[in-house]
C-alpha positions as CSV (number, residue, x, y, z in Angstrom):
1,M,-0.1,-30.5,-22.4
2,E,1.1,-26.9,-22.6
3,N,-1.1,-24.4,-21.0
4,P,-3.1,-22.2,-23.4
5,K,-2.0,-18.7,-24.1
6,F,-4.5,-16.0,-23.2
7,E,-4.8,-12.3,-22.3
8,L,-6.0,-10.8,-19.0
9,M,-7.7,-7.4,-19.1
10,A,-8.6,-5.3,-16.0
11,S,-12.1,-4.0,-15.9
12,M,-11.3,-0.5,-14.7
13,M,-14.9,0.4,-13.7
14,C,-14.2,-1.9,-10.7
15,A,-11.0,-0.2,-9.7
16,D,-10.6,1.9,-6.5
17,Y,-11.1,5.5,-7.7
18,R,-9.7,7.0,-4.5
19,N,-6.3,6.5,-6.1
20,L,-6.7,5.6,-9.8
21,E,-3.0,6.2,-10.6
22,K,-1.9,3.7,-7.9
23,E,-4.3,1.1,-9.3
24,V,-3.0,1.5,-12.8
25,R,0.6,1.3,-11.7
26,E,0.0,-1.8,-9.6
27,L,-1.9,-3.6,-12.3
28,D,0.7,-2.7,-14.9
29,E,3.6,-3.9,-12.7
30,G,1.5,-7.0,-11.8
31,G,1.4,-8.1,-15.4
32,I,-2.0,-7.1,-16.7
33,D,-2.1,-7.3,-20.5
34,S,-4.5,-4.5,-21.1
35,F,-6.9,-2.1,-19.5
36,H,-10.6,-2.4,-20.2
37,I,-12.5,0.9,-20.2
38,D,-16.3,0.8,-20.0
39,I,-18.0,3.9,-21.3
40,M,-21.7,4.1,-20.5
41,D,-24.1,6.9,-21.4
42,G,-27.1,6.1,-19.2
43,R,-29.2,5.5,-22.3
44,Y,-28.0,2.4,-24.1
45,V,-27.5,0.9,-20.6
46,G,-29.2,2.1,-17.5
47,N,-25.9,3.2,-15.8
48,F,-23.1,5.7,-16.1
49,A,-19.6,4.4,-15.8
50,M,-16.2,5.7,-17.0
51,S,-15.7,9.0,-18.8
52,L,-13.5,10.3,-21.6
53,N,-11.3,11.9,-18.9
54,D,-10.8,8.6,-17.1
55,L,-9.7,7.1,-20.4
56,R,-7.3,9.9,-21.1
57,C,-5.9,9.6,-17.5
58,I,-5.3,5.8,-17.8
59,R,-3.8,6.3,-21.3
60,S,-1.3,8.7,-19.9
61,L,-0.3,6.3,-17.1
62,T,0.6,3.1,-19.0
63,E,2.1,1.9,-22.3
64,K,-0.2,-1.2,-22.2
65,P,-3.1,-1.3,-24.7
66,L,-6.5,0.0,-23.8
67,D,-9.7,-1.8,-24.7
68,V,-12.5,0.8,-24.9
69,H,-16.0,-0.7,-24.7
70,L,-18.6,1.9,-25.8
71,M,-22.0,1.2,-24.3
72,V,-23.5,4.3,-25.8
73,E,-26.3,5.1,-28.3
74,H,-25.1,6.1,-31.8
75,P,-21.3,6.0,-31.2
76,I,-20.8,7.6,-34.6
77,N,-21.7,10.9,-33.0
78,T,-18.8,10.8,-30.5
79,I,-16.3,8.3,-32.0
80,D,-13.8,10.9,-33.0
81,L,-13.4,12.0,-29.3
82,F,-12.4,8.5,-28.3
83,I,-10.2,7.9,-31.3
84,Q,-8.2,11.1,-30.6
85,A,-7.6,9.9,-27.0
86,L,-6.1,6.6,-28.1
87,K,-3.1,5.3,-30.0
88,P,-2.5,2.5,-32.5
89,G,-2.8,-0.9,-30.9
90,D,-5.7,0.2,-28.7
91,T,-9.2,-1.2,-29.4
92,I,-12.7,0.2,-29.6
93,Y,-15.7,-2.1,-29.3
94,I,-19.2,-0.9,-30.4
95,H,-22.6,-2.5,-29.9
96,P,-24.1,-3.1,-33.4
97,E,-27.6,-2.5,-32.0
98,A,-26.7,1.0,-30.9
99,E,-26.0,2.2,-34.4
100,Y,-28.1,2.6,-37.6
101,H,-25.1,1.7,-39.8
102,P,-22.5,0.0,-37.5
103,S,-20.1,-0.8,-40.4
104,T,-19.7,3.0,-41.0
105,T,-18.6,3.5,-37.4
106,L,-16.3,0.5,-37.6
107,Q,-14.7,1.9,-40.8
108,K,-13.9,5.2,-39.0
109,I,-12.1,3.1,-36.3
110,I,-10.2,1.2,-38.9
111,N,-9.2,4.3,-40.8
112,A,-7.8,5.8,-37.6
113,G,-5.5,2.8,-37.1
114,I,-7.4,1.6,-34.0
115,I,-8.3,-2.1,-33.7
116,P,-12.1,-2.5,-34.5
117,G,-14.3,-4.7,-32.4
118,I,-18.0,-5.5,-31.7
119,A,-19.6,-6.4,-28.4
120,I,-22.4,-8.9,-28.4
121,N,-25.1,-8.8,-25.8
122,P,-26.5,-12.1,-24.3
123,G,-29.7,-11.5,-26.3
124,T,-27.9,-10.8,-29.6
125,S,-27.6,-13.8,-31.9
126,V,-24.4,-14.5,-33.9
127,G,-26.5,-14.6,-37.1
128,T,-27.4,-10.9,-36.8
129,V,-23.8,-9.8,-36.7
130,L,-22.3,-12.4,-39.1
131,E,-21.4,-9.9,-41.9
132,M,-19.6,-7.6,-39.5
133,L,-17.3,-10.5,-38.3
134,R,-15.4,-10.1,-41.5
135,I,-14.4,-6.5,-40.8
136,V,-13.6,-6.7,-37.1
137,N,-10.5,-8.1,-35.3
138,K,-12.2,-8.7,-32.0
139,V,-15.5,-9.9,-30.7
140,L,-16.3,-9.2,-27.1
141,V,-19.0,-11.6,-25.9
142,M,-21.1,-10.4,-23.0
143,S,-21.9,-13.3,-20.6
144,V,-24.1,-11.0,-18.6
145,N,-26.3,-8.1,-19.6
146,P,-24.2,-5.0,-20.0
147,G,-24.3,-2.0,-17.6
148,N,-23.3,-3.3,-14.1
149,A,-20.5,-5.3,-12.5
150,G,-21.1,-8.3,-10.3
151,Q,-23.9,-9.9,-12.3
152,M,-24.6,-13.7,-12.6
153,F,-23.4,-15.6,-15.6
154,L,-26.1,-16.5,-18.2
155,P,-25.5,-20.2,-19.0
156,Y,-26.9,-20.1,-22.5
157,V,-24.1,-17.8,-23.6
158,G,-21.8,-20.7,-23.6
159,E,-23.3,-22.0,-26.9
160,K,-22.6,-18.6,-28.5
161,Y,-18.9,-18.9,-27.6
162,D,-18.8,-22.3,-29.2
163,R,-20.4,-21.0,-32.4
164,L,-18.0,-18.1,-32.6
165,L,-14.9,-20.2,-31.9
166,A,-15.9,-22.5,-34.7
167,I,-15.8,-19.8,-37.3
168,K,-13.1,-17.4,-35.9
169,N,-10.2,-18.7,-38.0
170,D,-12.2,-18.6,-41.2
171,M,-13.4,-15.1,-40.6
172,D,-10.1,-13.9,-39.0
173,F,-11.2,-12.5,-35.6
174,E,-10.5,-13.3,-31.9
175,V,-13.1,-14.0,-29.2
176,Y,-13.0,-12.3,-25.8
177,W,-14.9,-12.9,-22.6
178,D,-16.6,-10.1,-20.6
179,G,-18.8,-10.6,-17.5
180,A,-18.8,-12.9,-14.4
181,C,-15.4,-14.2,-15.3
182,G,-14.3,-16.8,-12.7
183,A,-11.4,-19.2,-12.8
184,D,-13.7,-21.9,-13.9
185,K,-14.6,-19.9,-17.1
186,I,-11.0,-19.4,-18.0
187,K,-10.2,-23.0,-17.3
188,T,-13.0,-24.1,-19.6
189,F,-12.9,-21.6,-22.4
190,A,-9.2,-20.7,-22.8
191,P,-8.3,-24.2,-24.1
192,R,-11.2,-23.9,-26.6
193,G,-9.7,-20.7,-28.1
194,V,-11.1,-17.7,-26.2
195,K,-8.2,-15.2,-26.6
196,G,-8.8,-13.0,-23.5
197,F,-10.8,-12.4,-20.4
198,V,-12.0,-9.2,-18.8
199,L,-11.4,-9.5,-15.0
200,G,-13.6,-7.6,-12.6
201,T,-14.9,-8.2,-9.0
202,T,-15.2,-12.0,-9.5
203,L,-11.5,-12.6,-9.7
204,L,-9.4,-9.4,-9.5
205,F,-10.7,-6.4,-7.6
206,G,-11.6,-6.2,-3.9
207,K,-9.6,-9.3,-2.9
208,D,-7.2,-7.8,-0.4
209,R,-4.2,-9.3,-2.1
210,P,-1.6,-7.9,-4.6
211,Y,-2.7,-7.8,-8.2
212,K,0.6,-9.5,-9.2
213,E,-0.2,-12.5,-7.0
214,T,-3.7,-12.8,-8.3
215,L,-2.6,-12.6,-12.0
216,E,0.2,-15.1,-11.5
217,K,-2.2,-17.5,-9.8
218,I,-4.6,-17.3,-12.8
219,R,-1.8,-17.9,-15.3
220,E,-0.4,-20.8,-13.4
221,M,-3.8,-22.7,-13.2
222,D,-3.6,-26.4,-14.0
223,F,-5.4,-26.9,-17.3
224,R,-5.1,-30.7,-17.4
């Protein structure tokens, strides 16, 4: 059986910020598919992570796509700042719970030529976002509560993936994995149809080996 095709995204909040340019170059040359940028405001989640300037820096260093995950309250208020820092082919995810009228924010993203996505927390049911699935291209499913790296996988999220995978073709969106992504998760869910996986401290960062070697090892896993 042919191995499934899937994307690997680097969670840049886990990168070594002593030399961000070196990190981006090595990930790019190592074969990463895109760079995942977590923006946190300390309100929607109890943490601060990457900034608009971090995003602009990474955007200037690579031609690979950027996936911008906005963990902020009322992203409609600042969405133009992020849109202006990106280019067509990049993605912005918003959390529907963070907005009074999330479809309005998504429409601004669409109008700007940026790929629209929503991020679904572990406690958010598929039923509450069903209508939005028809206007987004990507659904980022959080397998941990958002806000911090290195958390444990929440097992009940597996059923949410199954439900989304069952309807993705009919509603024309792709499903992505974010949080506690180990090789076992890729081996289980890539063959089922999960399109991409955000890699953080579980698989990619802080392993004392070249990113190229790690990424090649993941892609060469035996899925039989």
